[in-house]
C-alpha positions as CSV (number, residue, x, y, z in Angstrom):
1,M,0.0,0.0,0.0
2,K,1.4,3.4,-1.0
3,T,1.1,6.0,1.6
4,E,-0.2,9.4,0.3
5,G,0.7,12.7,1.8
6,P,2.9,13.7,4.7
7,W,2.9,12.0,8.1
8,T,4.4,12.8,11.5
9,L,6.7,10.9,13.9
10,V,7.1,12.3,17.4
11,G,9.4,10.9,20.1
12,L,8.7,11.7,23.8
13,D,11.7,11.1,26.1
14,F,11.1,9.7,29.6
15,P,12.8,11.6,32.5
16,D,16.0,9.5,32.1
17,K,16.8,10.5,28.5
18,T,19.2,7.5,28.3
19,S,16.6,4.9,29.0
20,S,13.6,4.9,26.6
21,Q,11.3,6.9,24.4
22,L,7.6,6.7,23.5
23,V,7.1,7.2,19.8
24,L,3.8,8.3,18.2
25,S,3.1,8.3,14.5
26,T,0.3,9.5,12.2
27,H,1.4,7.1,9.5
28,P,-1.8,5.3,8.3
29,D,-0.1,1.9,8.0
30,R,1.3,2.0,11.6
31,R,-1.5,1.5,14.1
32,M,0.6,0.9,17.2
33,I,2.6,2.9,19.6
34,D,6.4,2.2,19.7
35,V,8.2,2.1,23.0
36,E,11.9,2.5,22.2
37,I,14.4,1.2,24.7
38,R,17.9,2.5,24.5
39,V,20.6,-0.1,25.0
40,A,24.3,0.2,24.7
41,D,24.6,-2.6,22.1
42,V,21.5,-3.8,20.3
43,R,23.2,-6.9,18.8
44,R,24.4,-8.0,22.3
45,A,20.9,-7.4,23.8
46,Y,19.4,-9.4,20.9
47,E,21.8,-12.3,21.5
48,Q,21.0,-12.3,25.3
49,L,17.2,-12.1,24.7
50,R,16.7,-14.2,21.6
51,Q,16.4,-17.5,23.6
52,S,13.9,-16.1,26.1
53,P,10.6,-18.0,26.1
54,G,7.8,-16.0,24.7
55,V,9.9,-13.3,23.0
56,R,9.3,-13.2,19.3
57,W,11.6,-11.0,17.1
58,L,9.8,-9.0,14.5
59,T,13.1,-7.8,13.1
60,E,16.7,-8.9,13.9
61,P,19.2,-6.1,14.5
62,F,19.8,-3.9,11.5
63,P,22.1,-0.9,11.0
64,I,20.8,2.7,11.1
65,E,22.6,6.0,10.8
66,Q,23.8,6.0,14.5
67,G,23.8,2.4,15.6
68,H,21.4,-0.5,15.3
69,V,17.7,-1.3,15.8
70,A,15.8,-4.5,16.5
71,V,12.1,-5.0,17.3
72,M,10.7,-7.6,19.7
73,L,7.2,-8.8,20.7
74,A,7.2,-9.5,24.4
75,P,5.2,-12.3,26.0
76,D,2.5,-9.9,27.0
77,G,2.0,-8.9,23.3
78,N,3.6,-5.5,23.5
79,A,6.2,-4.6,20.9
80,F,9.4,-2.9,22.0
81,V,12.0,-1.3,19.8
82,L,15.6,-1.7,20.9
83,I,17.8,1.1,19.7
84,G,21.4,1.9,20.3
85,G,25.0,1.0,19.4
């Protein structure tokens, strides 16, 4: 599906700016709220968590401009974005 027109992405930092961020989007294809958790090393966190029962990875770590990102689905059904080095 091709998205028409502009859309907005807003990140809201929690009080400890090094911990996590709540991300809201008006993108019509994204109907969920992202909680981004900042970690020192996304690839290491992925390796430590990938064998955890109930955790399903929606994306394995992939590079971005300033580090890496991976997306997990927790046992409670919530999605979390790991972002960092």
